[in-house]
C-alpha positions in Angstrom: 120.4 63.6 114.2 123.9 64.2 115.4 124.8 67.6 116.9 126.9 68.7 113.7 123.6 67.7 111.7 121.6 69.7 114.0 123.6 72.7 113.7 123.6 72.8 110.1 120.1 72.2 109.9 119.6 74.9 112.1 122.1 77.5 110.0 120.3 76.6 107.1 117.3 77.6 108.3 118.0 80.6 109.8 119.6 81.8 106.4 116.3 81.5 105.0 114.3 82.9 107.6 116.8 86.1 107.1 115.3 86.8 103.6 111.7 87.1 105.3 110.6 90.7 104.5 110.5 92.3 108.2 108.1 94.7 109.4 108.8 96.9 112.1 106.2 95.4 114.1 105.1 95.3 117.7 105.9 92.1 119.9 107.9 90.6 116.5 110.4 87.8 117.3 113.3 88.4 114.7 116.2 89.0 117.0 115.0 85.6 118.7 115.1 83.5 116.2 118.8 81.6 117.0 116.7 80.7 120.2 113.4 79.8 118.9 115.5 77.6 116.1 117.3 75.9 118.5 114.5 75.0 120.8 112.4 74.5 117.7 115.1 71.6 116.0 115.2 70.0 119.2 112.1 69.3 119.6 111.9 67.3 116.5 111.6 69.1 112.9 109.3 67.8 110.3 106.4 67.4 112.5 103.1 69.7 112.4 103.7 72.9 114.2 100.9 75.5 114.9 101.7 79.2 115.6 98.6 80.4 117.0 99.0 84.1 117.1 101.1 84.0 113.9 101.6 88.4 113.9 103.9 88.9 111.5 104.2 85.6 110.4 108.1 85.4 111.0 108.2 82.4 113.5 106.0 80.2 111.6 108.4 80.4 108.6 111.2 80.0 110.7 109.5 76.8 111.7 108.8 75.9 107.6 112.2 76.4 107.0 113.2 74.1 109.6 111.0 71.2 107.8 107.7 71.4 109.8 104.3 71.4 108.5 102.6 74.6 109.9 99.3 76.2 110.6 99.6 79.6 111.0 96.5 81.7 112.6 95.8 85.3 113.6 92.9 87.1 114.8 93.9 90.1 112.4 93.0 89.3 108.9 96.4 90.8 107.8 98.3 88.5 109.8 95.9 85.5 107.8 97.6 87.4 104.7 101.0 87.5 105.6 100.8 84.1 106.5 99.3 82.9 103.2 101.9 84.7 101.3 104.7 83.7 103.2 104.0 80.4 104.5 100.5 78.4 103.2 101.7 79.6 99.4 104.4 76.9 99.6 106.5 78.0 96.2 103.8 79.9 94.2 104.7 83.2 93.2 103.4 86.5 91.6 103.8 86.1 87.9 105.9 89.3 86.8 102.9 90.4 84.1 100.9 90.7 87.1 103.2 92.7 89.3 103.2 95.3 86.4 99.2 95.0 85.8 98.9 96.0 89.6 100.9 98.9 89.5 100.1 100.0 85.9 97.0 102.4 85.2 93.6 101.5 87.4 90.6 99.3 86.4 88.4 101.7 88.1 88.1 105.0 89.4 87.8 104.6 92.9 88.9 106.8 95.2 88.1 105.2 98.6 91.5 105.5 100.5 92.2 109.0 98.2 89.2 110.5 100.4 88.8 108.9 103.6 92.6 109.5 104.3 92.9 112.7 102.7 95.3 114.6 105.4 96.2 111.5 107.5 98.2 109.4 105.9 100.5 109.5 102.7 100.1 112.0 100.2 97.5 112.1 97.2 100.0 109.9 94.4 100.4 106.9 97.5 96.5 107.4 98.3 95.5 107.0 94.6 97.9 104.2 94.4 96.3 102.0 96.8 93.1 102.5 95.5 94.3 101.8 91.8 95.9 98.5 93.4 93.1 97.8 94.9 91.4 97.9 91.6 93.2 95.6 90.3 93.4 92.9 93.4 89.7 92.7 93.9 89.6 90.1 90.9 92.6 88.3 92.0 92.1 84.9 94.4 94.2 82.2 96.4 97.7 82.6 96.4 97.6 85.8 93.8 95.3 87.9 96.0 97.5 87.1 99.1 100.6 87.6 97.7 99.8 91.1 96.3 98.1 91.8 99.5 101.1 91.1 101.5 103.1 93.3 99.1 100.9 95.9 99.5 100.5 95.9 103.3 104.1 95.9 103.9 104.5 98.5 101.3 102.2 100.9 103.8 103.7 99.3 106.9 107.4 100.4 105.5 106.1 104.1 104.4 104.6 104.7 107.4 107.1 106.5 109.8 107.6 104.1 113.0 105.2 101.6 110.9 102.5 102.3 113.4 99.4 103.8 112.4 98.6 106.3 115.5 100.2 109.0 114.1 99.0 111.0 111.4 99.3 114.6 109.3 102.6 116.2 109.0 105.2 113.4 110.2 108.5 115.0 108.9 109.8 114.8 112.4 110.1 111.5 111.9 112.3 111.8 108.9 115.4 110.0 109.5 117.0 109.9 106.1 115.2 106.2 105.5 114.6 105.6 101.5 111.7 103.9 102.3 110.0 107.0 103.4 111.1 108.6 100.3 110.2 106.4 97.4 106.4 106.1 95.9 104.0 103.7 97.2 104.2 102.3 93.7 107.9 101.7 93.8 107.4 99.8 97.4 105.1 97.5 96.0 106.8 96.7 92.9 109.9 95.8 95.1 107.6 93.9 97.6 106.1 92.0 95.2 109.6 90.3 94.2 110.6 90.0 98.0 107.9 87.7 98.6 108.5 85.7 95.5 111.9 85.5 96.4 110.7 84.5 100.0 108.9 81.4 98.9 109.8 78.2 100.2 108.7 74.9 98.3 107.8 71.6 100.8 105.4 70.0 99.1 103.5 69.7 102.0 100.0 71.6 103.1 100.6 74.9 105.4 97.3 77.2 106.4 96.5 80.5 107.5 93.6 80.8 109.0 92.0 84.1 110.9 90.5 84.0 113.8 90.5 84.1 118.0 92.8 81.5 119.3 90.4 80.3 122.0 87.9 78.9 119.5 90.6 77.0 117.5 90.0 72.9 117.4 91.3 70.9 120.5 93.9 69.4 117.8 96.7 67.4 119.0 100.2 68.8 117.3 103.9 68.2 117.3 104.6 72.0 118.5 102.3 74.6 119.7 103.6 77.8 119.9 101.9 80.7 121.7 103.5 84.1 121.2 100.3 85.9 122.8 99.7 89.7 123.2 101.6 90.4 126.4 99.4 91.9 128.9 101.5 94.8 130.7 100.8 96.6 134.1 100.5 99.8 132.4 100.1 101.3 128.6 98.5 98.6 126.6 99.0 95.8 123.9 96.4 97.2 121.3 96.8 95.5 118.0 94.0 97.4 116.1 94.8 100.8 117.4 98.6 100.4 116.3 97.9 98.9 112.8 94.5 99.6 111.8 95.4 101.0 108.3 97.1 97.2 107.6 93.6 95.6 109.1 91.3 97.6 107.1 94.0 97.4 103.7 93.7 94.0 104.0 90.0 93.6 102.9 90.1 97.2 101.6 87.7 98.1 104.6 85.6 95.3 103.5 84.7 96.6 100.4 84.7 100.1 101.2 81.5 98.8 103.9 83.2 98.3 106.8 83.3 100.5 110.0 85.6 103.5 110.2 85.5 105.3 113.4 85.2 108.9 112.0 85.3 110.6 114.8 89.3 109.7 115.4 91.7 111.8 114.1 93.3 108.5 112.4 90.3 107.3 110.7 90.4 103.9 113.3 88.2 100.4 113.1 86.8 99.4 115.9 89.1 97.6 118.7 89.3 93.9 118.6 89.4 93.0 122.1 91.9 90.1 123.1 91.9 88.8 126.6 95.5 87.8 126.6 96.3 91.4 126.4 94.5 92.4 129.7 96.0 92.2 132.7 92.7 91.1 134.7 91.8 88.3 131.8 95.2 87.1 130.5 95.4 84.4 133.4 92.4 82.7 132.2 93.3 83.1 128.7 96.3 81.6 128.9 95.6 78.7 131.1 92.9 77.6 128.6 95.2 77.6 125.8 97.8 75.2 128.2 94.6 72.9 128.7 93.5 73.1 125.2 96.7 71.7 123.8 98.2 69.7 126.5 97.8 66.4 124.4 100.4 68.4 122.0 104.0 66.4 122.1 105.3 70.2 123.0 104.0 73.9 124.2 106.4 76.6 123.3 105.5 79.8 125.3 107.4 83.5 124.2 106.4 85.9 126.8 108.2 88.7 128.4 109.2 89.8 132.1 107.3 93.5 131.5 104.1 91.4 131.5 101.5 89.6 134.0 101.2 87.1 134.8 105.0 86.3 135.8 107.2 83.6 134.9 106.5 82.1 138.1 102.7 81.7 137.1 104.2 80.7 133.7 106.5 78.1 135.4 103.5 76.5 137.5 100.6 76.5 134.7 102.5 74.8 132.4 104.5 72.5 134.8 100.3 71.4 135.5 99.5 70.1 132.4 103.3 69.0 131.0 105.8 66.8 133.3 109.2 69.0 132.0 109.3 72.8 131.9 112.2 74.3 131.0 113.0 78.1 130.2 115.5 79.8 128.0 116.1 83.5 129.0 117.1 86.3 126.7 118.0 89.7 127.7 116.1 92.2 125.3 116.0 96.0 124.9 112.4 97.5 123.7 112.9 100.7 121.5 109.8 103.1 122.1 110.3 105.4 118.8 113.3 105.9 116.3 114.4 109.2 117.2 117.5 109.5 119.2 115.7 110.4 122.2 113.7 107.6 122.1 112.6 105.7 125.2 114.3 102.0 126.2 113.5 99.7 128.6 115.6 96.7 129.6 113.4 93.2 129.9 114.3 89.6 129.6 112.4 87.7 127.4 111.1 84.2 128.1 110.7 80.8 126.0 109.4 78.3 128.2 109.6 74.8 126.4 106.9 72.6 128.2 106.8 68.8 127.0 106.5 65.5 128.1 
């Protein structure tokens, strides 16, 4: 492929990826899209692609827009739901009549969310809508179910100030005037269901969305394996369960109302799902295991941050142990903590390590 053709392909993929519905998500790679697209295109589009830590689903979606056949995996079920809606559905859309039905009167009188999260998240009408929507979603299956859930998950994330569920109760101090904080969840759902439909890409290839620990993935060889593990910071944590437990519960209605909720916690959390990658004492072993597991793949692409341990020198050395050529793209980045004017900001460097044969 000529340089001009490659540039055109990257520009088209970035234009498509710009349609992706954005969550305010810890570790998201939206701002790195141009650099990632250039790396993936350089490695040769059209092959097989594994996104082992799919998170918001954006990188897998970008790879699909570049022509890859994508397998997405995440250890959180809501991550699987989003990847199914955005990638695996492959052109499937939620019918207008089904959107209207889910947004309409409830099918039954369930009130799990209304009672469990009273005074915790959302007002009475929004909590009632979640119960009502699930009264319909429960009877769906396949991509209809995942597309509806993806719209509901995005709605809850957008309505919650800062997009995280570590804060609850009276959140008026976080009101920065955004429309997302003011419209009801029912309206959010209708709009986001239509947005997922507009995001849909038909490729005619089979794409997969999996849920599970990346450490247990099959030792399959791919053309490109993309690893964006939870970063192990020197301090604080990278606990996705703590920040997004409501979205995880929402993805399966808290296991049909039977899932474990930590009732003694202010935000009604679910038990933490530990990750070896997010702990500085176990991150090295976990990363080395992944590098060795997929050493037979044509290329390993790893996103990482200078805020994390182990450091860049360790990553270069370990990737060099499984691949003869390792390049690194460095991108200056500013992390934002909070959304108010006095929010803390931390400068860091985002690394994209590219290890290939």
